[in-house]
N, CA, C and O atoms as a Tripos MOL2 file, in Angstrom:
@<TRIPOS>MOLECULE
protein
  292   291    73     0     0
PROTEIN
NO_CHARGES

@<TRIPOS>ATOM
      1 N         -77.7220   84.0620   13.9640 N.3       1 UNK1
      2 CA        -78.9400   84.8290   13.9950 C.3       1 UNK1
      3 C         -79.4500   84.6930   15.4280 C.2       1 UNK1
      4 O         -79.1820   83.6800   16.0750 O.2       1 UNK1
      5 N         -80.1790   85.6860   15.9410 N.am      2 UNK2
      6 CA        -80.7550   85.7250   17.2570 C.3       2 UNK2
      7 C         -82.1760   85.1220   17.1930 C.2       2 UNK2
      8 O         -82.9990   85.5630   16.3910 O.2       2 UNK2
      9 N         -82.4510   84.1430   18.0150 N.am      3 UNK3
     10 CA        -83.7640   83.4620   18.0910 C.3       3 UNK3
     11 C         -84.3470   83.6950   19.4700 C.2       3 UNK3
     12 O         -83.6260   83.6700   20.4670 O.2       3 UNK3
     13 N         -85.6920   83.9280   19.5300 N.am      4 UNK4
     14 CA        -86.3260   84.0840   20.8090 C.3       4 UNK4
     15 C         -87.3200   82.8340   20.9140 C.2       4 UNK4
     16 O         -88.0720   82.4860   20.0040 O.2       4 UNK4
     17 N         -87.2150   82.2400   22.1100 N.am      5 UNK5
     18 CA        -88.0400   81.0380   22.3320 C.3       5 UNK5
     19 C         -89.1160   81.3280   23.4010 C.2       5 UNK5
     20 O         -88.8220   81.8790   24.4620 O.2       5 UNK5
     21 N         -90.3140   80.9600   23.1070 N.am      6 UNK6
     22 CA        -91.4970   81.1240   24.0050 C.3       6 UNK6
     23 C         -92.2280   79.8230   24.1500 C.2       6 UNK6
     24 O         -92.2760   79.0050   23.2320 O.2       6 UNK6
     25 N         -92.8060   79.6430   25.3390 N.am      7 UNK7
     26 CA        -93.6980   78.4840   25.5820 C.3       7 UNK7
     27 C         -95.1300   79.1850   25.6930 C.2       7 UNK7
     28 O         -95.3310   80.1790   26.3900 O.2       7 UNK7
     29 N         -96.0790   78.5560   24.9360 N.am      8 UNK8
     30 CA        -97.4620   79.0820   24.9810 C.3       8 UNK8
     31 C         -98.2920   78.0020   25.6070 C.2       8 UNK8
     32 O         -98.3280   76.8730   25.1170 O.2       8 UNK8
     33 N         -98.9600   78.3340   26.6850 N.am      9 UNK9
     34 CA        -99.8180   77.2890   27.4050 C.3       9 UNK9
     35 C        -101.1710   77.1350   26.7190 C.2       9 UNK9
     36 O        -101.5160   77.9450   25.8600 O.2       9 UNK9
     37 N        -101.9120   76.1540   27.0650 N.am     10 UNK10
     38 CA       -103.2460   75.8920   26.4390 C.3      10 UNK10
     39 C        -104.1820   77.0830   26.4620 C.2      10 UNK10
     40 O        -105.0370   77.2350   25.5890 O.2      10 UNK10
     41 N        -104.0100   77.9390   27.4840 N.am     11 UNK11
     42 CA       -104.9670   79.1260   27.6110 C.3      11 UNK11
     43 C        -104.4040   80.2870   26.8370 C.2      11 UNK11
     44 O        -105.0070   81.3600   26.8690 O.2      11 UNK11
     45 N        -103.2940   80.1560   26.1440 N.am     12 UNK12
     46 CA       -102.7520   81.2720   25.3230 C.3      12 UNK12
     47 C        -101.6940   82.0610   26.1340 C.2      12 UNK12
     48 O        -101.1080   82.9820   25.5640 O.2      12 UNK12
     49 N        -101.4310   81.7860   27.3260 N.am     13 UNK13
     50 CA       -100.3460   82.5790   28.0350 C.3      13 UNK13
     51 C         -99.0680   82.2470   27.5160 C.2      13 UNK13
     52 O         -98.7830   81.0860   27.2230 O.2      13 UNK13
     53 N         -98.1850   83.3110   27.3680 N.am     14 UNK14
     54 CA        -96.8640   83.1530   26.8700 C.3      14 UNK14
     55 C         -95.8060   83.3920   27.9400 C.2      14 UNK14
     56 O         -95.9260   84.2380   28.8270 O.2      14 UNK14
     57 N         -94.7790   82.5970   27.7920 N.am     15 UNK15
     58 CA        -93.6620   82.7340   28.7920 C.3      15 UNK15
     59 C         -92.3860   82.7110   27.9880 C.2      15 UNK15
     60 O         -92.1010   81.7360   27.2910 O.2      15 UNK15
     61 N         -91.6060   83.7930   28.0810 N.am     16 UNK16
     62 CA        -90.2710   83.8840   27.3930 C.3      16 UNK16
     63 C         -89.3920   82.8740   28.0990 C.2      16 UNK16
     64 O         -89.3380   82.8120   29.3280 O.2      16 UNK16
     65 N         -88.6680   82.0420   27.2460 N.am     17 UNK17
     66 CA        -87.8330   81.0200   27.8160 C.3      17 UNK17
     67 C         -86.4150   81.5910   27.7230 C.2      17 UNK17
     68 O         -85.7350   81.6890   28.7450 O.2      17 UNK17
     69 N         -85.9590   81.9650   26.5470 N.am     18 UNK18
     70 CA        -84.5990   82.4540   26.3290 C.3      18 UNK18
     71 C         -84.4930   83.0160   24.9260 C.2      18 UNK18
     72 O         -85.3300   82.8110   24.0470 O.2      18 UNK18
     73 N         -83.3810   83.7510   24.7880 N.am     19 UNK19
     74 CA        -82.9750   84.2590   23.4670 C.3      19 UNK19
     75 C         -81.5300   83.8190   23.2280 C.2      19 UNK19
     76 O         -80.6370   84.1090   24.0250 O.2      19 UNK19
     77 N         -81.3290   83.1410   22.1560 N.am     20 UNK20
     78 CA        -80.0030   82.5490   21.8250 C.3      20 UNK20
     79 C         -79.5900   82.8970   20.3820 C.2      20 UNK20
     80 O         -80.3960   82.9320   19.4520 O.2      20 UNK20
     81 N         -78.3090   83.1460   20.2680 N.am     21 UNK21
     82 CA        -77.6690   83.2120   18.8910 C.3      21 UNK21
     83 C         -77.2970   81.8160   18.5000 C.2      21 UNK21
     84 O         -76.4700   81.1630   19.1360 O.2      21 UNK21
     85 N         -77.9390   81.3600   17.4120 N.am     22 UNK22
     86 CA        -77.6980   80.0460   16.8930 C.3      22 UNK22
     87 C         -77.2960   80.1070   15.4740 C.2      22 UNK22
     88 O         -77.7430   80.9970   14.7500 O.2      22 UNK22
     89 N         -76.4130   79.1440   15.0020 N.am     23 UNK23
     90 CA        -75.8970   79.2400   13.6820 C.3      23 UNK23
     91 C         -76.9240   78.8360   12.4960 C.2      23 UNK23
     92 O         -76.8370   79.3210   11.3680 O.2      23 UNK23
     93 N         -77.8530   77.9440   12.8600 N.am     24 UNK24
     94 CA        -78.7540   77.4960   11.8010 C.3      24 UNK24
     95 C         -79.9910   76.8990   12.3820 C.2      24 UNK24
     96 O         -80.1340   76.8580   13.6040 O.2      24 UNK24
     97 N         -80.9030   76.4270   11.5480 N.am     25 UNK25
     98 CA        -82.1620   75.8220   11.9850 C.3      25 UNK25
     99 C         -81.9900   74.5170   12.7100 C.2      25 UNK25
    100 O         -82.7780   74.1850   13.5950 O.2      25 UNK25
    101 N         -80.9910   73.7850   12.3550 N.am     26 UNK26
    102 CA        -80.7270   72.5010   13.1030 C.3      26 UNK26
    103 C         -80.4910   72.8040   14.5510 C.2      26 UNK26
    104 O         -80.9940   72.0720   15.4030 O.2      26 UNK26
    105 N         -79.7570   73.8390   14.8840 N.am     27 UNK27
    106 CA        -79.5870   74.2760   16.2770 C.3      27 UNK27
    107 C         -80.8600   74.7010   16.8740 C.2      27 UNK27
    108 O         -81.0980   74.4150   18.0480 O.2      27 UNK27
    109 N         -81.6930   75.3590   16.1620 N.am     28 UNK28
    110 CA        -83.0100   75.7890   16.6560 C.3      28 UNK28
    111 C         -83.7740   74.6130   16.9680 C.2      28 UNK28
    112 O         -84.3600   74.5920   18.0510 O.2      28 UNK28
    113 N         -83.8640   73.5860   16.1550 N.am     29 UNK29
    114 CA        -84.6560   72.3230   16.4520 C.3      29 UNK29
    115 C         -84.0230   71.5910   17.6000 C.2      29 UNK29
    116 O         -84.7650   70.9270   18.3250 O.2      29 UNK29
    117 N         -82.7150   71.6380   17.8510 N.am     30 UNK30
    118 CA        -82.1730   70.9490   18.9830 C.3      30 UNK30
    119 C         -82.7050   71.6750   20.2730 C.2      30 UNK30
    120 O         -83.0330   71.0070   21.2540 O.2      30 UNK30
    121 N         -82.7880   73.0090   20.2640 N.am     31 UNK31
    122 CA        -83.2830   73.7160   21.4570 C.3      31 UNK31
    123 C         -84.7780   73.3830   21.6380 C.2      31 UNK31
    124 O         -85.2340   73.2410   22.7730 O.2      31 UNK31
    125 N         -85.5050   73.2630   20.5980 N.am     32 UNK32
    126 CA        -86.9160   72.9270   20.6710 C.3      32 UNK32
    127 C         -87.0870   71.5530   21.3020 C.2      32 UNK32
    128 O         -87.9260   71.3390   22.1770 O.2      32 UNK32
    129 N         -86.2560   70.6280   20.8200 N.am     33 UNK33
    130 CA        -86.3240   69.2490   21.3990 C.3      33 UNK33
    131 C         -86.0490   69.2920   22.8890 C.2      33 UNK33
    132 O         -86.7300   68.6140   23.6590 O.2      33 UNK33
    133 N         -85.0800   70.0620   23.3070 N.am     34 UNK34
    134 CA        -84.8380   70.1980   24.7650 C.3      34 UNK34
    135 C         -86.0350   70.7430   25.5070 C.2      34 UNK34
    136 O         -86.4390   70.2110   26.5410 O.2      34 UNK34
    137 N         -86.5810   71.7780   24.9860 N.am     35 UNK35
    138 CA        -87.7650   72.4070   25.6260 C.3      35 UNK35
    139 C         -88.9850   71.4540   25.6410 C.2      35 UNK35
    140 O         -89.7360   71.4360   26.6170 O.2      35 UNK35
    141 N         -89.1850   70.6600   24.5580 N.am     36 UNK36
    142 CA        -90.2900   69.6920   24.4740 C.3      36 UNK36
    143 C         -90.1590   68.5350   25.4360 C.2      36 UNK36
    144 O         -91.1470   67.8850   25.7770 O.2      36 UNK36
    145 N         -88.9480   68.2770   25.8710 N.am     37 UNK37
    146 CA        -88.6940   67.1130   26.6540 C.3      37 UNK37
    147 C         -89.0430   67.4340   28.1890 C.2      37 UNK37
    148 O         -89.0680   66.5230   29.0170 O.2      37 UNK37
    149 N         -89.2930   68.6850   28.5120 N.am     38 UNK38
    150 CA        -89.6200   69.0440   29.8870 C.3      38 UNK38
    151 C         -90.9160   68.3350   30.3500 C.2      38 UNK38
    152 O         -91.8470   68.1620   29.5630 O.2      38 UNK38
    153 N         -90.9600   67.9450   31.5860 N.am     39 UNK39
    154 CA        -92.1760   67.2050   32.1100 C.3      39 UNK39
    155 C         -93.4100   68.0240   31.9450 C.2      39 UNK39
    156 O         -94.4410   67.4900   31.5380 O.2      39 UNK39
    157 N         -93.3580   69.3270   32.2480 N.am     40 UNK40
    158 CA        -94.5180   70.1480   32.2190 C.3      40 UNK40
    159 C         -94.9080   70.7080   30.8500 C.2      40 UNK40
    160 O         -95.7860   71.5650   30.7470 O.2      40 UNK40
    161 N         -94.2890   70.2480   29.8720 N.am     41 UNK41
    162 CA        -94.4810   70.7700   28.4820 C.3      41 UNK41
    163 C         -95.7970   70.2750   27.7840 C.2      41 UNK41
    164 O         -96.2910   70.9020   26.8470 O.2      41 UNK41
    165 N         -96.3000   69.2010   28.2500 N.am     42 UNK42
    166 CA        -97.4220   68.5320   27.5470 C.3      42 UNK42
    167 C         -98.6060   69.5130   27.3960 C.2      42 UNK42
    168 O         -99.0060   70.1780   28.3510 O.2      42 UNK42
    169 N         -99.1460   69.5800   26.1790 N.am     43 UNK43
    170 CA       -100.2810   70.4750   25.8750 C.3      43 UNK43
    171 C         -99.8970   71.8500   25.5010 C.2      43 UNK43
    172 O        -100.7970   72.6470   25.2330 O.2      43 UNK43
    173 N         -98.6230   72.2280   25.4520 N.am     44 UNK44
    174 CA        -98.1180   73.4930   25.1610 C.3      44 UNK44
    175 C         -97.6260   73.5600   23.7370 C.2      44 UNK44
    176 O         -97.5550   72.5660   23.0150 O.2      44 UNK44
    177 N         -97.2670   74.8590   23.3420 N.am     45 UNK45
    178 CA        -96.7320   75.0420   22.0390 C.3      45 UNK45
    179 C         -95.4090   75.7710   22.2640 C.2      45 UNK45
    180 O         -95.2380   76.4180   23.2970 O.2      45 UNK45
    181 N         -94.4780   75.6810   21.3290 N.am     46 UNK46
    182 CA        -93.1920   76.3650   21.3520 C.3      46 UNK46
    183 C         -93.1900   77.2360   20.1060 C.2      46 UNK46
    184 O         -93.4250   76.7940   18.9810 O.2      46 UNK46
    185 N         -92.8960   78.5550   20.3930 N.am     47 UNK47
    186 CA        -92.8760   79.5140   19.3750 C.3      47 UNK47
    187 C         -91.4970   80.0990   19.3090 C.2      47 UNK47
    188 O         -90.9710   80.5180   20.3390 O.2      47 UNK47
    189 N         -90.8840   80.1500   18.1510 N.am     48 UNK48
    190 CA        -89.5610   80.7060   17.9100 C.3      48 UNK48
    191 C         -89.6690   81.8330   16.9880 C.2      48 UNK48
    192 O         -90.2240   81.6580   15.9030 O.2      48 UNK48
    193 N         -89.1820   82.9970   17.3190 N.am     49 UNK49
    194 CA        -89.1460   84.1800   16.4220 C.3      49 UNK49
    195 C         -87.7390   84.6160   16.1160 C.2      49 UNK49
    196 O         -86.8180   84.3230   16.8780 O.2      49 UNK49
    197 N         -87.5580   85.2990   15.0330 N.am     50 UNK50
    198 CA        -86.2520   85.8190   14.7660 C.3      50 UNK50
    199 C         -86.0740   87.2540   15.2870 C.2      50 UNK50
    200 O         -86.9220   87.7630   16.0200 O.2      50 UNK50
    201 N         -84.9670   87.8970   14.9020 N.am     51 UNK51
    202 CA        -84.6690   89.2440   15.4100 C.3      51 UNK51
    203 C         -85.7090   90.2820   14.9660 C.2      51 UNK51
    204 O         -85.9760   91.2740   15.6450 O.2      51 UNK51
    205 N         -86.2630   90.0040   13.8160 N.am     52 UNK52
    206 CA        -87.2920   90.9630   13.3050 C.3      52 UNK52
    207 C         -88.6800   90.7030   13.8700 C.2      52 UNK52
    208 O         -89.6070   91.4600   13.5850 O.2      52 UNK52
    209 N         -88.8430   89.6660   14.6530 N.am     53 UNK53
    210 CA        -90.1160   89.3310   15.2380 C.3      53 UNK53
    211 C         -90.9250   88.3500   14.3900 C.2      53 UNK53
    212 O         -92.0350   87.9870   14.7800 O.2      53 UNK53
    213 N         -90.4210   87.9240   13.2780 N.am     54 UNK54
    214 CA        -91.1620   86.9200   12.4280 C.3      54 UNK54
    215 C         -91.0930   85.5750   13.0220 C.2      54 UNK54
    216 O         -90.0580   85.1650   13.5480 O.2      54 UNK54
    217 N         -92.1890   84.8680   12.9500 N.am     55 UNK55
    218 CA        -92.2560   83.4650   13.4350 C.3      55 UNK55
    219 C         -91.4210   82.5360   12.5740 C.2      55 UNK55
    220 O         -91.6410   82.4520   11.3650 O.2      55 UNK55
    221 N         -90.4560   81.8290   13.1810 N.am     56 UNK56
    222 CA        -89.6410   80.8910   12.4130 C.3      56 UNK56
    223 C         -90.2200   79.4660   12.6020 C.2      56 UNK56
    224 O         -90.2790   78.6580   11.6750 O.2      56 UNK56
    225 N         -90.6300   79.2190   13.8230 N.am     57 UNK57
    226 CA        -91.2930   77.8340   14.1040 C.3      57 UNK57
    227 C         -92.3780   78.0840   15.1350 C.2      57 UNK57
    228 O         -92.2210   78.8130   16.1140 O.2      57 UNK57
    229 N         -93.5190   77.4070   14.8340 N.am     58 UNK58
    230 CA        -94.5660   77.3460   15.8890 C.3      58 UNK58
    231 C         -95.0320   75.9140   15.8350 C.2      58 UNK58
    232 O         -95.6160   75.4720   14.8460 O.2      58 UNK58
    233 N         -94.7720   75.1940   16.9020 N.am     59 UNK59
    234 CA        -95.0560   73.7470   16.9320 C.3      59 UNK59
    235 C         -95.5610   73.3530   18.2650 C.2      59 UNK59
    236 O         -95.1590   73.8900   19.2970 O.2      59 UNK59
    237 N         -96.4610   72.3910   18.2340 N.am     60 UNK60
    238 CA        -97.0030   71.8390   19.5130 C.3      60 UNK60
    239 C         -95.8960   70.8600   20.0690 C.2      60 UNK60
    240 O         -95.0790   70.3270   19.3170 O.2      60 UNK60
    241 N         -95.9180   70.6720   21.3400 N.am     61 UNK61
    242 CA        -94.8880   69.8550   22.0450 C.3      61 UNK61
    243 C         -94.9400   68.4440   21.5240 C.2      61 UNK61
    244 O         -93.8890   67.8990   21.1850 O.2      61 UNK61
    245 N         -96.1150   67.8050   21.4350 N.am     62 UNK62
    246 CA        -96.2370   66.4540   20.9190 C.3      62 UNK62
    247 C         -95.6080   66.3140   19.5390 C.2      62 UNK62
    248 O         -94.8610   65.3680   19.2870 O.2      62 UNK62
    249 N         -95.9000   67.2340   18.6660 N.am     63 UNK63
    250 CA        -95.3500   67.2730   17.2550 C.3      63 UNK63
    251 C         -93.8560   67.4040   17.3870 C.2      63 UNK63
    252 O         -93.1390   66.6510   16.7270 O.2      63 UNK63
    253 N         -93.3540   68.2750   18.1650 N.am     64 UNK64
    254 CA        -91.8820   68.4420   18.3110 C.3      64 UNK64
    255 C         -91.2300   67.1900   18.7570 C.2      64 UNK64
    256 O         -90.1720   66.8240   18.2440 O.2      64 UNK64
    257 N         -91.8480   66.4900   19.7370 N.am     65 UNK65
    258 CA        -91.2520   65.2420   20.2360 C.3      65 UNK65
    259 C         -91.2210   64.2050   19.0820 C.2      65 UNK65
    260 O         -90.2250   63.5030   18.9030 O.2      65 UNK65
    261 N         -92.2610   64.1240   18.3480 N.am     66 UNK66
    262 CA        -92.3750   63.1880   17.2620 C.3      66 UNK66
    263 C         -91.4000   63.4990   16.1640 C.2      66 UNK66
    264 O         -90.7810   62.5950   15.6030 O.2      66 UNK66
    265 N         -91.2530   64.7540   15.8500 N.am     67 UNK67
    266 CA        -90.2250   65.2160   14.8450 C.3      67 UNK67
    267 C         -88.8310   64.8620   15.2670 C.2      67 UNK67
    268 O         -88.0200   64.4270   14.4500 O.2      67 UNK67
    269 N         -88.5410   65.0440   16.5300 N.am     68 UNK68
    270 CA        -87.2500   64.6790   17.1240 C.3      68 UNK68
    271 C         -86.9490   63.2000   16.9810 C.2      68 UNK68
    272 O         -85.8470   62.8060   16.6000 O.2      68 UNK68
    273 N         -87.9340   62.4000   17.2880 N.am     69 UNK69
    274 CA        -87.7830   60.9450   17.1200 C.3      69 UNK69
    275 C         -87.4890   60.6060   15.6500 C.2      69 UNK69
    276 O         -86.6470   59.7420   15.4060 O.2      69 UNK69
    277 N         -88.1170   61.2190   14.6870 N.am     70 UNK70
    278 CA        -88.0110   60.9430   13.2890 C.3      70 UNK70
    279 C         -86.5480   61.4220   12.8760 C.2      70 UNK70
    280 O         -85.8550   60.7460   12.1160 O.2      70 UNK70
    281 N         -86.1240   62.6190   13.4190 N.am     71 UNK71
    282 CA        -84.8210   63.1640   12.9980 C.3      71 UNK71
    283 C         -83.7230   62.3180   13.5490 C.2      71 UNK71
    284 O         -82.6530   62.2440   12.9450 O.2      71 UNK71
    285 N         -83.9380   61.6570   14.7000 N.am     72 UNK72
    286 CA        -82.9090   60.8310   15.3070 C.3      72 UNK72
    287 C         -82.7490   59.4850   14.5900 C.2      72 UNK72
    288 O         -81.6890   58.8610   14.6500 O.2      72 UNK72
    289 N         -83.8170   59.0490   13.9110 N.am     73 UNK73
    290 CA        -83.8060   57.7500   13.2130 C.3      73 UNK73
    291 C         -82.9230   57.7270   11.9830 C.2      73 UNK73
    292 O         -82.8280   56.7000   11.3110 O.2      73 UNK73
@<TRIPOS>BOND
     1     1     2 1
     2     2     3 1
     3     3     4 2
     4     3     5 am
     5     5     6 1
     6     6     7 1
     7     7     8 2
     8     7     9 am
     9     9    10 1
    10    10    11 1
    11    11    12 2
    12    11    13 am
    13    13    14 1
    14    14    15 1
    15    15    16 2
    16    15    17 am
    17    17    18 1
    18    18    19 1
    19    19    20 2
    20    19    21 am
    21    21    22 1
    22    22    23 1
    23    23    24 2
    24    23    25 am
    25    25    26 1
    26    26    27 1
    27    27    28 2
    28    27    29 am
    29    29    30 1
    30    30    31 1
    31    31    32 2
    32    31    33 am
    33    33    34 1
    34    34    35 1
    35    35    36 2
    36    35    37 am
    37    37    38 1
    38    38    39 1
    39    39    40 2
    40    39    41 am
    41    41    42 1
    42    42    43 1
    43    43    44 2
    44    43    45 am
    45    45    46 1
    46    46    47 1
    47    47    48 2
    48    47    49 am
    49    49    50 1
    50    50    51 1
    51    51    52 2
    52    51    53 am
    53    53    54 1
    54    54    55 1
    55    55    56 2
    56    55    57 am
    57    57    58 1
    58    58    59 1
    59    59    60 2
    60    59    61 am
    61    61    62 1
    62    62    63 1
    63    63    64 2
    64    63    65 am
    65    65    66 1
    66    66    67 1
    67    67    68 2
    68    67    69 am
    69    69    70 1
    70    70    71 1
    71    71    72 2
    72    71    73 am
    73    73    74 1
    74    74    75 1
    75    75    76 2
    76    75    77 am
    77    77    78 1
    78    78    79 1
    79    79    80 2
    80    79    81 am
    81    81    82 1
    82    82    83 1
    83    83    84 2
    84    83    85 am
    85    85    86 1
    86    86    87 1
    87    87    88 2
    88    87    89 am
    89    89    90 1
    90    90    91 1
    91    91    92 2
    92    91    93 am
    93    93    94 1
    94    94    95 1
    95    95    96 2
    96    95    97 am
    97    97    98 1
    98    98    99 1
    99    99   100 2
   100    99   101 am
   101   101   102 1
   102   102   103 1
   103   103   104 2
   104   103   105 am
   105   105   106 1
   106   106   107 1
   107   107   108 2
   108   107   109 am
   109   109   110 1
   110   110   111 1
   111   111   112 2
   112   111   113 am
   113   113   114 1
   114   114   115 1
   115   115   116 2
   116   115   117 am
   117   117   118 1
   118   118   119 1
   119   119   120 2
   120   119   121 am
   121   121   122 1
   122   122   123 1
   123   123   124 2
   124   123   125 am
   125   125   126 1
   126   126   127 1
   127   127   128 2
   128   127   129 am
   129   129   130 1
   130   130   131 1
   131   131   132 2
   132   131   133 am
   133   133   134 1
   134   134   135 1
   135   135   136 2
   136   135   137 am
   137   137   138 1
   138   138   139 1
   139   139   140 2
   140   139   141 am
   141   141   142 1
   142   142   143 1
   143   143   144 2
   144   143   145 am
   145   145   146 1
   146   146   147 1
   147   147   148 2
   148   147   149 am
   149   149   150 1
   150   150   151 1
   151   151   152 2
   152   151   153 am
   153   153   154 1
   154   154   155 1
   155   155   156 2
   156   155   157 am
   157   157   158 1
   158   158   159 1
   159   159   160 2
   160   159   161 am
   161   161   162 1
   162   162   163 1
   163   163   164 2
   164   163   165 am
   165   165   166 1
   166   166   167 1
   167   167   168 2
   168   167   169 am
   169   169   170 1
   170   170   171 1
   171   171   172 2
   172   171   173 am
   173   173   174 1
   174   174   175 1
   175   175   176 2
   176   175   177 am
   177   177   178 1
   178   178   179 1
   179   179   180 2
   180   179   181 am
   181   181   182 1
   182   182   183 1
   183   183   184 2
   184   183   185 am
   185   185   186 1
   186   186   187 1
   187   187   188 2
   188   187   189 am
   189   189   190 1
   190   190   191 1
   191   191   192 2
   192   191   193 am
   193   193   194 1
   194   194   195 1
   195   195   196 2
   196   195   197 am
   197   197   198 1
   198   198   199 1
   199   199   200 2
   200   199   201 am
   201   201   202 1
   202   202   203 1
   203   203   204 2
   204   203   205 am
   205   205   206 1
   206   206   207 1
   207   207   208 2
   208   207   209 am
   209   209   210 1
   210   210   211 1
   211   211   212 2
   212   211   213 am
   213   213   214 1
   214   214   215 1
   215   215   216 2
   216   215   217 am
   217   217   218 1
   218   218   219 1
   219   219   220 2
   220   219   221 am
   221   221   222 1
   222   222   223 1
   223   223   224 2
   224   223   225 am
   225   225   226 1
   226   226   227 1
   227   227   228 2
   228   227   229 am
   229   229   230 1
   230   230   231 1
   231   231   232 2
   232   231   233 am
   233   233   234 1
   234   234   235 1
   235   235   236 2
   236   235   237 am
   237   237   238 1
   238   238   239 1
   239   239   240 2
   240   239   241 am
   241   241   242 1
   242   242   243 1
   243   243   244 2
   244   243   245 am
   245   245   246 1
   246   246   247 1
   247   247   248 2
   248   247   249 am
   249   249   250 1
   250   250   251 1
   251   251   252 2
   252   251   253 am
   253   253   254 1
   254   254   255 1
   255   255   256 2
   256   255   257 am
   257   257   258 1
   258   258   259 1
   259   259   260 2
   260   259   261 am
   261   261   262 1
   262   262   263 1
   263   263   264 2
   264   263   265 am
   265   265   266 1
   266   266   267 1
   267   267   268 2
   268   267   269 am
   269   269   270 1
   270   270   271 1
   271   271   272 2
   272   271   273 am
   273   273   274 1
   274   274   275 1
   275   275   276 2
   276   275   277 am
   277   277   278 1
   278   278   279 1
   279   279   280 2
   280   279   281 am
   281   281   282 1
   282   282   283 1
   283   283   284 2
   284   283   285 am
   285   285   286 1
   286   286   287 1
   287   287   288 2
   288   287   289 am
   289   289   290 1
   290   290   291 1
   291   291   292 2
@<TRIPOS>SUBSTRUCTURE
     1 UNK1         2 RESIDUE 1 A UNK
     2 UNK2         6 RESIDUE 1 A UNK
     3 UNK3        10 RESIDUE 1 A UNK
     4 UNK4        14 RESIDUE 1 A UNK
     5 UNK5        18 RESIDUE 1 A UNK
     6 UNK6        22 RESIDUE 1 A UNK
     7 UNK7        26 RESIDUE 1 A UNK
     8 UNK8        30 RESIDUE 1 A UNK
     9 UNK9        34 RESIDUE 1 A UNK
    10 UNK10       38 RESIDUE 1 A UNK
    11 UNK11       42 RESIDUE 1 A UNK
    12 UNK12       46 RESIDUE 1 A UNK
    13 UNK13       50 RESIDUE 1 A UNK
    14 UNK14       54 RESIDUE 1 A UNK
    15 UNK15       58 RESIDUE 1 A UNK
    16 UNK16       62 RESIDUE 1 A UNK
    17 UNK17       66 RESIDUE 1 A UNK
    18 UNK18       70 RESIDUE 1 A UNK
    19 UNK19       74 RESIDUE 1 A UNK
    20 UNK20       78 RESIDUE 1 A UNK
    21 UNK21       82 RESIDUE 1 A UNK
    22 UNK22       86 RESIDUE 1 A UNK
    23 UNK23       90 RESIDUE 1 A UNK
    24 UNK24       94 RESIDUE 1 A UNK
    25 UNK25       98 RESIDUE 1 A UNK
    26 UNK26      102 RESIDUE 1 A UNK
    27 UNK27      106 RESIDUE 1 A UNK
    28 UNK28      110 RESIDUE 1 A UNK
    29 UNK29      114 RESIDUE 1 A UNK
    30 UNK30      118 RESIDUE 1 A UNK
    31 UNK31      122 RESIDUE 1 A UNK
    32 UNK32      126 RESIDUE 1 A UNK
    33 UNK33      130 RESIDUE 1 A UNK
    34 UNK34      134 RESIDUE 1 A UNK
    35 UNK35      138 RESIDUE 1 A UNK
    36 UNK36      142 RESIDUE 1 A UNK
    37 UNK37      146 RESIDUE 1 A UNK
    38 UNK38      150 RESIDUE 1 A UNK
    39 UNK39      154 RESIDUE 1 A UNK
    40 UNK40      158 RESIDUE 1 A UNK
    41 UNK41      162 RESIDUE 1 A UNK
    42 UNK42      166 RESIDUE 1 A UNK
    43 UNK43      170 RESIDUE 1 A UNK
    44 UNK44      174 RESIDUE 1 A UNK
    45 UNK45      178 RESIDUE 1 A UNK
    46 UNK46      182 RESIDUE 1 A UNK
    47 UNK47      186 RESIDUE 1 A UNK
    48 UNK48      190 RESIDUE 1 A UNK
    49 UNK49      194 RESIDUE 1 A UNK
    50 UNK50      198 RESIDUE 1 A UNK
    51 UNK51      202 RESIDUE 1 A UNK
    52 UNK52      206 RESIDUE 1 A UNK
    53 UNK53      210 RESIDUE 1 A UNK
    54 UNK54      214 RESIDUE 1 A UNK
    55 UNK55      218 RESIDUE 1 A UNK
    56 UNK56      222 RESIDUE 1 A UNK
    57 UNK57      226 RESIDUE 1 A UNK
    58 UNK58      230 RESIDUE 1 A UNK
    59 UNK59      234 RESIDUE 1 A UNK
    60 UNK60      238 RESIDUE 1 A UNK
    61 UNK61      242 RESIDUE 1 A UNK
    62 UNK62      246 RESIDUE 1 A UNK
    63 UNK63      250 RESIDUE 1 A UNK
    64 UNK64      254 RESIDUE 1 A UNK
    65 UNK65      258 RESIDUE 1 A UNK
    66 UNK66      262 RESIDUE 1 A UNK
    67 UNK67      266 RESIDUE 1 A UNK
    68 UNK68      270 RESIDUE 1 A UNK
    69 UNK69      274 RESIDUE 1 A UNK
    70 UNK70      278 RESIDUE 1 A UNK
    71 UNK71      282 RESIDUE 1 A UNK
    72 UNK72      286 RESIDUE 1 A UNK
    73 UNK73      290 RESIDUE 1 A UNK
């Protein structure tokens, strides 16, 4: 499935990061973890939509980092 990744800054501005064909939600979360690890990501949100434009994931960077830590344990 095709997923679209966006970064949303604290003021609500959106920046398209990329669009990727990924096999499952585990792969989506791996990409989210990579985006959340960026130095300038603090205070932002990551939004992932599917081909139809529906929101698949909307998560704050701090939460994404925490979830990645829990998934790795």
